N, CA, C and O atoms as CSV, one atom per row, in Angstrom:
chain,resi,resn,atom,element,x,y,z
A,1,MET,N,N,132.025,129.672,96.259
A,1,MET,CA,C,131.555,127.963,96.361
A,1,MET,C,C,129.963,128.261,97.896
A,1,MET,O,O,129.373,127.335,98.453
A,2,ARG,N,N,129.786,129.357,98.080
A,2,ARG,CA,C,128.737,129.932,99.379
A,2,ARG,C,C,127.590,129.232,98.154
A,2,ARG,O,O,126.651,128.437,98.184
A,3,LYS,N,N,128.126,129.851,97.369
A,3,LYS,CA,C,126.263,130.261,96.482
A,3,LYS,C,C,126.116,128.531,95.693
A,3,LYS,O,O,125.012,127.992,95.620
A,4,THR,N,N,127.431,127.823,95.146
A,4,THR,CA,C,126.964,126.601,95.229
A,4,THR,C,C,125.902,125.941,96.473
A,4,THR,O,O,124.685,125.792,96.357
A,5,SER,N,N,126.845,125.562,97.817
A,5,SER,CA,C,126.340,125.070,98.603
A,5,SER,C,C,124.612,125.889,99.443
A,5,SER,O,O,123.939,125.561,100.420
A,6,LEU,N,N,124.544,126.552,98.843
A,6,LEU,CA,C,123.041,127.562,99.161
A,6,LEU,C,C,122.638,126.917,98.001
A,6,LEU,O,O,121.516,126.540,98.339
A,7,ILE,N,N,122.795,126.540,96.876
A,7,ILE,CA,C,121.741,126.176,96.024
A,7,ILE,C,C,121.440,124.722,96.244
A,7,ILE,O,O,120.276,124.322,96.257
A,8,LEU,N,N,123.164,123.384,96.535
A,8,LEU,CA,C,122.650,122.502,97.025
A,8,LEU,C,C,121.851,121.787,98.244
A,8,LEU,O,O,121.627,120.619,98.564
A,9,GLY,N,N,121.525,123.096,98.776
A,9,GLY,CA,C,121.091,122.735,100.213
A,9,GLY,C,C,119.602,122.759,99.903
A,9,GLY,O,O,118.701,122.095,100.415
A,10,ALA,N,N,119.547,123.817,98.802
A,10,ALA,CA,C,117.880,124.513,98.629
A,10,ALA,C,C,117.218,123.387,98.121
A,10,ALA,O,O,116.092,123.089,98.517
A,11,ALA,N,N,117.938,122.612,97.115
A,11,ALA,CA,C,117.970,121.292,96.069
A,11,ALA,C,C,117.379,120.306,97.477
A,11,ALA,O,O,116.378,119.667,97.801
A,12,LEU,N,N,118.280,120.554,97.839
A,12,LEU,CA,C,118.540,119.276,99.032
A,12,LEU,C,C,117.107,119.292,99.381
A,12,LEU,O,O,116.317,118.718,98.631
A,13,VAL,N,N,116.640,119.966,100.579
A,13,VAL,CA,C,115.371,120.520,100.565
A,13,VAL,C,C,114.234,120.296,100.006
A,13,VAL,O,O,113.133,120.203,100.549
A,14,ALA,N,N,114.478,120.218,99.023
A,14,ALA,CA,C,112.784,120.371,98.938
A,14,ALA,C,C,112.809,118.963,97.822
A,14,ALA,O,O,111.796,118.570,97.244
A,15,LEU,N,N,114.119,118.354,97.680
A,15,LEU,CA,C,114.019,116.817,97.590
A,15,LEU,C,C,113.292,116.283,98.244
A,15,LEU,O,O,112.263,115.670,97.957
A,16,LEU,N,N,114.116,116.613,99.848
A,16,LEU,CA,C,113.180,115.862,100.951
A,16,LEU,C,C,111.979,116.459,101.280
A,16,LEU,O,O,111.725,115.911,102.352
A,17,ALA,N,N,111.377,116.971,101.127
A,17,ALA,CA,C,110.282,118.072,101.058
A,17,ALA,C,C,109.232,116.775,100.178
A,17,ALA,O,O,108.344,116.046,100.621
A,18,SER,N,N,109.653,116.876,99.173
A,18,SER,CA,C,108.929,116.039,97.670
A,18,SER,C,C,108.704,114.237,98.481
A,18,SER,O,O,107.562,113.785,98.395
A,19,PHE,N,N,109.451,113.613,98.982
A,19,PHE,CA,C,109.345,112.729,99.651
A,19,PHE,C,C,108.308,112.165,100.479
A,19,PHE,O,O,107.617,111.159,100.318
A,20,SER,N,N,108.358,113.269,101.661
A,20,SER,CA,C,107.238,113.483,102.251
A,20,SER,C,C,105.938,114.131,102.250
A,20,SER,O,O,105.034,113.993,103.074
A,21,LEU,N,N,105.962,114.672,101.475
A,21,LEU,CA,C,104.634,114.826,100.484
A,21,LEU,C,C,103.329,113.843,100.503
A,21,LEU,O,O,102.216,114.181,100.907
A,22,PRO,N,N,103.899,111.793,99.678
A,22,PRO,CA,C,102.722,111.128,99.541
A,22,PRO,C,C,102.058,110.162,101.594
A,22,PRO,O,O,101.328,109.252,101.988
A,23,THR,N,N,102.780,110.996,102.033
A,23,THR,CA,C,102.631,110.571,103.410
A,23,THR,C,C,102.141,111.030,104.550
A,23,THR,O,O,101.853,110.395,105.565
A,24,VAL,N,N,102.010,112.821,104.208
A,24,VAL,CA,C,100.915,113.526,104.780
A,24,VAL,C,C,99.192,113.127,103.759
A,24,VAL,O,O,98.149,112.645,104.201
A,25,SER,N,N,99.551,113.602,102.256
A,25,SER,CA,C,98.138,112.804,101.903
A,25,SER,C,C,97.849,111.884,102.739
A,25,SER,O,O,97.242,112.049,103.797
A,26,ALA,N,N,98.345,110.684,102.227
A,26,ALA,CA,C,97.980,109.829,103.189
A,26,ALA,C,C,97.540,109.642,104.516
A,26,ALA,O,O,96.742,108.776,104.872
A,27,LEU,N,N,98.121,110.537,105.287
A,27,LEU,CA,C,97.313,110.485,106.701
A,27,LEU,C,C,96.630,111.542,106.882
A,27,LEU,O,O,96.467,111.947,108.032
A,28,ALA,N,N,95.822,112.542,105.281
A,28,ALA,CA,C,94.966,113.222,105.067
A,28,ALA,C,C,94.070,112.252,105.350
A,28,ALA,O,O,93.155,112.215,106.173
A,29,LYS,N,N,94.419,111.557,104.640
A,29,LYS,CA,C,93.341,111.054,103.812
A,29,LYS,C,C,92.617,109.418,104.408
A,29,LYS,O,O,91.737,108.835,103.773
A,30,MET,N,N,93.142,108.951,105.573
A,30,MET,CA,C,93.016,108.237,106.783
A,30,MET,C,C,92.317,108.668,107.525
A,30,MET,O,O,91.641,107.929,108.242
A,31,GLY,N,N,92.241,110.124,107.603
A,31,GLY,CA,C,91.535,110.531,108.919
A,31,GLY,C,C,90.057,110.611,108.782
A,31,GLY,O,O,89.381,111.122,109.675
A,32,MET,N,N,89.316,109.929,107.258
A,32,MET,CA,C,88.510,110.817,106.862
A,32,MET,C,C,87.704,109.831,107.299
A,32,MET,O,O,86.742,110.405,107.809
A,33,PRO,N,N,87.554,108.597,107.386
A,33,PRO,CA,C,86.261,108.111,108.512
A,33,PRO,C,C,85.991,108.166,109.532
A,33,PRO,O,O,84.877,107.755,109.857
A,34,GLU,N,N,87.210,108.895,110.876
A,34,GLU,CA,C,87.245,109.537,111.601
A,34,GLU,C,C,86.468,110.458,111.115
A,34,GLU,O,O,85.251,110.282,111.067
A,35,MET,N,N,87.008,111.488,110.718
A,35,MET,CA,C,86.125,112.633,110.612
A,35,MET,C,C,84.431,112.302,110.362
A,35,MET,O,O,83.426,113.008,110.444
A,36,ILE,N,N,84.610,111.206,110.101
A,36,ILE,CA,C,83.197,111.553,109.163
A,36,ILE,C,C,81.909,110.887,110.173
A,36,ILE,O,O,80.730,111.241,110.203
A,37,THR,N,N,82.878,109.365,111.291
A,37,THR,CA,C,81.878,109.451,112.518
A,37,THR,C,C,81.665,110.555,113.669
A,37,THR,O,O,80.615,110.609,114.307
A,38,ALA,N,N,82.742,111.430,113.883
A,38,ALA,CA,C,82.824,112.850,114.452
A,38,ALA,C,C,81.989,113.513,113.674
A,38,ALA,O,O,81.042,113.884,114.368
A,39,ALA,N,N,81.884,113.812,112.684
A,39,ALA,CA,C,80.645,114.884,112.612
A,39,ALA,C,C,79.625,114.739,113.284
A,39,ALA,O,O,78.950,113.713,113.371
A,40,LYS,N,N,79.353,116.303,114.081
A,40,LYS,CA,C,77.819,116.400,114.924
A,40,LYS,C,C,77.245,117.647,114.773
A,40,LYS,O,O,76.145,118.049,115.150
A,41,THR,N,N,78.447,118.406,113.959
A,41,THR,CA,C,78.235,120.353,113.593
A,41,THR,C,C,78.449,121.050,112.404
A,41,THR,O,O,79.404,120.951,111.634
A,42,PRO,N,N,77.698,121.595,112.348
A,42,PRO,CA,C,77.649,122.102,111.050
A,42,PRO,C,C,78.799,122.466,110.426
A,42,PRO,O,O,79.011,122.445,109.214
A,43,ALA,N,N,80.043,123.033,111.902
A,43,ALA,CA,C,81.430,123.525,110.731
A,43,ALA,C,C,81.998,121.869,110.920
A,43,ALA,O,O,83.083,121.601,110.404
A,44,GLU,N,N,81.464,121.099,111.448
A,44,GLU,CA,C,82.398,119.937,111.203
A,44,GLU,C,C,81.654,119.286,109.757
A,44,GLU,O,O,82.449,118.652,109.063
A,45,HIS,N,N,80.424,119.357,109.297
A,45,HIS,CA,C,79.535,118.907,107.686
A,45,HIS,C,C,80.521,119.406,106.800
A,45,HIS,O,O,80.899,118.829,105.781
A,46,GLU,N,N,81.187,121.202,107.495
A,46,GLU,CA,C,81.385,121.836,106.017
A,46,GLU,C,C,82.623,121.472,105.663
A,46,GLU,O,O,82.908,121.313,104.476
A,47,LYS,N,N,83.667,121.264,106.820
A,47,LYS,CA,C,84.681,120.449,106.272
A,47,LYS,C,C,85.117,119.577,105.689
A,47,LYS,O,O,86.092,119.300,104.991
A,48,LEU,N,N,83.541,118.818,106.383
A,48,LEU,CA,C,83.715,117.115,104.795
A,48,LEU,C,C,83.135,117.892,103.489
A,48,LEU,O,O,83.666,117.771,102.384
A,49,ALA,N,N,82.979,118.002,103.521
A,49,ALA,CA,C,82.253,118.607,101.959
A,49,ALA,C,C,83.101,119.435,101.918
A,49,ALA,O,O,83.081,119.461,100.688
A,50,ALA,N,N,84.157,120.453,102.262
A,50,ALA,CA,C,85.718,121.633,101.548
A,50,ALA,C,C,86.112,119.928,101.033
A,50,ALA,O,O,86.091,119.425,99.910
A,51,GLN,N,N,86.373,119.490,102.035
A,51,GLN,CA,C,87.223,118.223,101.049
A,51,GLN,C,C,86.560,117.077,100.534
A,51,GLN,O,O,87.161,116.393,101.362
A,52,TYR,N,N,85.933,116.313,99.981
A,52,TYR,CA,C,85.241,116.140,98.700
A,52,TYR,C,C,85.356,117.499,98.008
A,52,TYR,O,O,85.382,117.094,96.846
A,53,GLU,N,N,85.413,118.371,97.946
A,53,GLU,CA,C,84.920,119.975,97.044
A,53,GLU,C,C,86.273,119.412,96.676
A,53,GLU,O,O,86.196,118.563,95.787
A,54,ARG,N,N,87.332,119.624,97.062
A,54,ARG,CA,C,88.852,119.780,96.581
A,54,ARG,C,C,89.016,118.344,95.814
A,54,ARG,O,O,89.199,118.347,94.597
A,55,GLU,N,N,88.932,116.863,96.698
A,55,GLU,CA,C,88.659,115.944,95.677
A,55,GLU,C,C,87.713,115.875,94.119
A,55,GLU,O,O,88.006,115.412,93.017
A,56,ALA,N,N,87.045,116.249,94.401
A,56,ALA,CA,C,85.989,116.286,92.915
A,56,ALA,C,C,87.163,116.962,91.416
A,56,ALA,O,O,87.540,116.501,90.339
A,57,LYS,N,N,87.464,118.858,92.538
A,57,LYS,CA,C,88.188,119.690,91.824
A,57,LYS,C,C,89.379,118.700,90.852
A,57,LYS,O,O,89.340,118.537,89.633
A,58,ALA,N,N,90.253,118.214,91.684
A,58,ALA,CA,C,91.664,117.333,92.032
A,58,ALA,C,C,90.587,116.391,90.276
A,58,ALA,O,O,90.746,116.686,89.092
A,59,ALA,N,N,89.517,115.195,90.939
A,59,ALA,CA,C,89.811,114.387,89.736
A,59,ALA,C,C,88.930,114.550,88.187
A,59,ALA,O,O,88.620,113.743,87.311
A,60,ARG,N,N,88.678,116.370,88.420
A,60,ARG,CA,C,87.626,117.194,87.120
A,60,ARG,C,C,89.280,117.007,86.687
A,60,ARG,O,O,89.524,116.281,85.723
A,61,ALA,N,N,90.579,117.774,87.525
A,61,ALA,CA,C,91.646,117.960,86.349
A,61,ALA,C,C,92.996,116.636,86.023
A,61,ALA,O,O,94.068,116.690,85.419
A,62,LYS,N,N,92.307,115.576,86.730
A,62,LYS,CA,C,92.583,114.213,86.264
A,62,LYS,C,C,92.099,114.064,84.996
A,62,LYS,O,O,92.736,113.287,84.286
A,63,ALA,N,N,90.979,114.690,84.437
A,63,ALA,CA,C,89.494,114.107,83.912
A,63,ALA,C,C,90.041,114.911,82.247
A,63,ALA,O,O,89.873,114.586,81.072
A,64,GLN,N,N,90.580,115.805,82.775
A,64,GLN,CA,C,90.974,116.989,82.090
A,64,GLN,C,C,92.197,117.426,81.154
A,64,GLN,O,O,92.294,118.126,80.146
A,65,GLU,N,N,93.275,116.536,82.115
A,65,GLU,CA,C,94.513,115.973,81.637
A,65,GLU,C,C,94.709,114.538,80.539
A,65,GLU,O,O,95.620,114.225,79.773
A,66,HIS,N,N,93.901,114.134,80.753
A,66,HIS,CA,C,93.771,112.714,80.705
A,66,HIS,C,C,93.056,112.847,79.286
A,66,HIS,O,O,93.571,112.265,78.332
A,67,LYS,N,N,91.667,113.732,79.074
A,67,LYS,CA,C,91.119,114.636,77.770
A,67,LYS,C,C,92.660,114.865,76.153
A,67,LYS,O,O,92.975,114.415,75.051
A,68,LEU,N,N,93.150,116.082,77.410
A,68,LEU,CA,C,93.956,116.228,76.023
A,68,LEU,C,C,95.321,115.613,75.938
A,68,LEU,O,O,96.167,115.966,75.117
A,69,MET,N,N,95.569,114.189,77.299
A,69,MET,CA,C,96.847,113.814,76.196
A,69,MET,C,C,95.865,112.828,75.327
A,69,MET,O,O,96.461,112.363,74.355
A,70,ALA,N,N,94.941,112.537,75.406
A,70,ALA,CA,C,93.679,111.721,74.332
A,70,ALA,C,C,94.230,112.251,72.715
A,70,ALA,O,O,94.825,111.654,71.817
A,71,GLU,N,N,93.573,114.034,72.887
A,71,GLU,CA,C,93.459,114.097,71.738
A,71,GLU,C,C,95.196,114.563,71.311
A,71,GLU,O,O,95.272,115.207,70.265
A,72,ALA,N,N,96.313,114.330,71.912
A,72,ALA,CA,C,98.090,114.279,72.095
A,72,ALA,C,C,98.552,112.948,71.385
A,72,ALA,O,O,99.632,112.878,70.798
A,73,TYR,N,N,97.488,111.688,71.494
A,73,TYR,CA,C,97.910,110.654,71.238
A,73,TYR,C,C,97.293,110.935,69.420
A,73,TYR,O,O,97.994,110.896,68.409
A,74,ARG,N,N,96.073,111.157,69.492
A,74,ARG,CA,C,94.730,110.875,68.152
A,74,ARG,C,C,95.600,111.459,67.121
A,74,ARG,O,O,96.021,110.927,66.093
A,75,LYS,N,N,95.875,113.128,67.758
A,75,LYS,CA,C,97.385,113.640,66.744
A,75,LYS,C,C,98.970,113.053,66.178
A,75,LYS,O,O,99.369,113.198,65.023
A,76,ALA,N,N,99.819,112.297,67.409
A,76,ALA,CA,C,100.588,111.836,67.027
A,76,ALA,C,C,99.995,111.080,66.667
A,76,ALA,O,O,99.191,111.824,66.106
A,77,GLY,N,N,99.440,109.615,66.360
A,77,GLY,CA,C,99.040,108.937,65.348
A,77,GLY,C,C,99.927,107.952,65.237
A,77,GLY,O,O,100.807,107.987,66.097
A,78,GLY,N,N,100.033,106.494,63.937
A,78,GLY,CA,C,100.838,105.713,63.668
A,78,GLY,C,C,100.507,104.424,64.229
A,78,GLY,O,O,99.715,104.192,65.143
A,79,PRO,N,N,101.137,103.702,63.639
A,79,PRO,CA,C,100.391,102.347,63.324
A,79,PRO,C,C,100.757,102.327,65.393
A,79,PRO,O,O,99.806,102.750,66.051
A,80,LEU,N,N,101.955,101.893,66.172
A,80,LEU,CA,C,101.743,101.707,67.730
A,80,LEU,C,C,100.950,102.346,68.968
A,80,LEU,O,O,100.783,102.187,70.177
A,81,ILE,N,N,100.648,102.998,68.126
A,81,ILE,CA,C,99.758,103.943,68.823
A,81,ILE,C,C,97.852,103.891,68.661
A,81,ILE,O,O,96.934,104.281,69.382
A,82,GLU,N,N,97.928,103.202,67.340
A,82,GLU,CA,C,96.557,102.400,66.957
A,82,GLU,C,C,96.475,101.155,67.724
A,82,GLU,O,O,95.639,100.862,68.579
A,83,LYS,N,N,97.529,100.418,67.267
A,83,LYS,CA,C,97.586,98.917,67.610
A,83,LYS,C,C,97.602,99.172,69.125
A,83,LYS,O,O,97.035,98.152,69.516
A,84,LEU,N,N,97.856,99.800,70.095
A,84,LEU,CA,C,97.893,99.702,71.411
A,84,LEU,C,C,97.427,100.768,72.242
A,84,LEU,O,O,97.865,101.231,73.295
A,85,HIS,N,N,95.718,101.263,71.008
A,85,HIS,CA,C,94.761,102.496,72.057
A,85,HIS,C,C,95.537,103.398,72.907
A,85,HIS,O,O,95.020,103.615,74.003
A,86,PHE,N,N,96.512,103.903,72.700
A,86,PHE,CA,C,96.605,104.964,73.677
A,86,PHE,C,C,95.277,106.212,74.035
A,86,PHE,O,O,95.310,107.007,74.974
A,87,ASP,N,N,94.464,106.122,73.274
A,87,ASP,CA,C,93.739,107.268,73.192
A,87,ASP,C,C,92.807,106.484,74.257
A,87,ASP,O,O,92.657,106.824,75.431
A,88,GLN,N,N,92.085,105.140,73.490
A,88,GLN,CA,C,91.457,104.376,74.547
A,88,GLN,C,C,91.438,104.298,75.689
A,88,GLN,O,O,90.318,104.372,76.196
A,89,HIS,N,N,92.305,104.166,76.364
A,89,HIS,CA,C,92.982,104.722,77.500
A,89,HIS,C,C,92.801,106.090,78.527
A,89,HIS,O,O,92.371,106.350,79.651
A,90,CYS,N,N,93.364,106.705,77.480
A,90,CYS,CA,C,92.732,107.861,78.164
A,90,CYS,C,C,91.036,108.419,77.803
A,90,CYS,O,O,90.556,109.452,78.268
A,91,ASP,N,N,90.633,107.880,77.284
A,91,ASP,CA,C,89.471,107.807,77.376
A,91,ASP,C,C,88.228,107.345,78.308
A,91,ASP,O,O,87.137,107.886,78.492
A,92,ALA,N,N,88.588,106.570,78.647
A,92,ALA,CA,C,87.775,105.733,79.723
A,92,ALA,C,C,87.974,106.378,81.184
A,92,ALA,O,O,87.185,106.685,82.077
A,93,LEU,N,N,89.864,106.474,80.990
A,93,LEU,CA,C,90.048,107.758,82.374
A,93,LEU,C,C,88.787,108.686,82.599
A,93,LEU,O,O,87.915,108.860,83.450
A,94,VAL,N,N,89.247,109.285,81.119
A,94,VAL,CA,C,88.390,110.886,81.211
A,94,VAL,C,C,86.888,110.276,81.664
A,94,VAL,O,O,86.249,110.637,82.653
A,95,LYS,N,N,86.621,109.587,81.000
A,95,LYS,CA,C,85.142,108.944,82.460
A,95,LYS,C,C,84.964,108.854,83.121
A,95,LYS,O,O,84.048,109.469,83.665
A,96,SER,N,N,86.123,107.483,84.001
A,96,SER,CA,C,86.317,107.875,85.288
A,96,SER,C,C,86.164,108.657,85.735
A,96,SER,O,O,85.020,109.092,85.867
A,97,TYR,N,N,86.924,109.096,86.080
A,97,TYR,CA,C,88.098,110.900,86.483
A,97,TYR,C,C,86.882,111.262,86.741
A,97,TYR,O,O,86.558,111.226,87.928
A,98,THR,N,N,85.488,111.872,85.370
A,98,THR,CA,C,84.476,112.668,85.715
A,98,THR,C,C,83.176,112.059,86.313
A,98,THR,O,O,82.351,112.864,86.746
A,99,SER,N,N,82.953,110.997,86.373
A,99,SER,CA,C,82.514,110.196,87.394
A,99,SER,C,C,83.371,110.486,88.363
A,99,SER,O,O,83.519,111.700,88.219
A,100,THR,N,N,84.224,110.062,89.517
A,100,THR,CA,C,84.210,109.754,90.498
A,100,THR,C,C,84.242,112.033,90.782
A,100,THR,O,O,84.285,112.651,91.845
A,101,ALA,N,N,84.210,112.436,89.720
A,101,ALA,CA,C,84.683,114.139,90.461
A,101,ALA,C,C,83.011,114.140,90.729
A,101,ALA,O,O,82.860,114.364,91.930
A,102,ASP,N,N,81.376,113.933,89.905
A,102,ASP,CA,C,80.405,113.643,89.878
A,102,ASP,C,C,80.443,113.126,91.825
A,102,ASP,O,O,80.205,113.846,92.794
A,103,GLU,N,N,80.727,112.057,91.800
A,103,GLU,CA,C,80.662,111.396,93.121
A,103,GLU,C,C,80.952,112.746,94.348
A,103,GLU,O,O,80.261,113.034,95.326
A,104,PHE,N,N,81.579,113.061,94.104
A,104,PHE,CA,C,82.770,114.035,94.985
A,104,PHE,C,C,81.525,115.239,95.135
A,104,PHE,O,O,81.100,115.599,96.233
A,105,GLU,N,N,80.979,115.840,93.685
A,105,GLU,CA,C,80.114,116.754,94.317
A,105,GLU,C,C,79.057,116.286,94.879
A,105,GLU,O,O,78.667,116.965,95.829
A,106,ALA,N,N,78.452,115.368,94.635
A,106,ALA,CA,C,77.415,114.497,95.368
A,106,ALA,C,C,77.346,114.857,97.051
A,106,ALA,O,O,76.478,115.376,97.753
A,107,LEU,N,N,78.327,114.466,97.248
A,107,LEU,CA,C,79.092,113.899,98.780
A,107,LEU,C,C,78.734,115.490,99.402
A,107,LEU,O,O,77.846,115.861,100.169
A,108,ALA,N,N,79.290,115.867,99.053
A,108,ALA,CA,C,79.756,117.327,99.342
A,108,ALA,C,C,78.490,118.091,99.342
A,108,ALA,O,O,78.397,118.672,100.423
A,109,LYS,N,N,77.139,118.411,98.320
A,109,LYS,CA,C,76.179,118.453,98.264
A,109,LYS,C,C,75.631,118.349,99.350
A,109,LYS,O,O,75.384,119.359,100.009
A,110,ALA,N,N,75.280,116.975,99.835
A,110,ALA,CA,C,75.193,116.230,101.406
A,110,ALA,C,C,75.530,116.718,102.252
A,110,ALA,O,O,74.839,116.625,103.267
A,111,GLU,N,N,76.880,117.565,102.287
A,111,GLU,CA,C,77.361,117.199,103.238
A,111,GLU,C,C,77.400,118.799,104.083
A,111,GLU,O,O,77.618,119.201,105.226
A,112,HIS,N,N,76.954,119.531,102.406
A,112,HIS,CA,C,76.349,121.274,102.855
A,112,HIS,C,C,74.915,121.044,103.707
A,112,HIS,O,O,74.671,121.827,104.625
A,113,GLU,N,N,73.376,119.281,103.197
A,113,GLU,CA,C,72.938,119.924,103.785
A,113,GLU,C,C,73.009,118.979,104.961
A,113,GLU,O,O,72.062,119.311,105.674
A,114,ALA,N,N,73.507,118.192,105.406
A,114,ALA,CA,C,73.160,117.924,106.945
A,114,ALA,C,C,73.962,118.865,107.783
A,114,ALA,O,O,74.081,118.689,108.995
A,115,ALA,N,N,74.824,120.423,106.788
A,115,ALA,CA,C,74.957,121.335,107.895
A,115,ALA,C,C,74.465,121.267,108.241
A,115,ALA,O,O,74.360,120.671,109.312
A,116,LYS,N,N,73.246,122.149,107.298
A,116,LYS,CA,C,72.123,122.827,107.575
A,116,LYS,C,C,70.799,122.602,108.113
A,116,LYS,O,O,69.969,123.511,108.088
A,117,GLU,N,N,70.535,121.468,108.596
A,117,GLU,CA,C,69.525,120.306,109.140
A,117,GLU,C,C,70.048,120.781,110.464
A,117,GLU,O,O,69.399,121.123,111.453
A,118,ILE,N,N,71.299,120.738,110.298
A,118,ILE,CA,C,71.916,120.498,112.126
A,118,ILE,C,C,71.492,121.935,112.834
A,118,ILE,O,O,70.863,122.119,113.875
A,119,LYS,N,N,72.130,123.012,111.783
A,119,LYS,CA,C,71.574,123.962,112.142
A,119,LYS,C,C,69.629,124.602,112.454
A,119,LYS,O,O,69.057,125.690,112.520
A,120,LYS,N,N,69.345,123.506,112.533
A,120,LYS,CA,C,67.428,123.989,112.393
A,120,LYS,C,C,67.267,123.415,113.887
A,120,LYS,O,O,66.168,123.433,114.440
């Protein structure tokens, strides 16, 4: 009985934690405009660069995921997949996420440069 209670308790904690994740993520994103406005030191610009690098990494991961999904749809084939063009939707998302990642990397590079300029 105690083991079952522990398992159920752990599952409940995990479930509650998963509900709070979107809120934490939203709060972090809401802080970017303030971080940008306040960035005056090299460390603050490096912190922004690190955030942009994380965003770029996440976008590249989503691009890879959709690339694999497009391949899976093509492999599965069939009239419904051909009619609804699932693979083409995934291809468009790959292009979009890749472009987004490129833009985040450009922002990170600019923030690194800003940090260097402030040090001078």
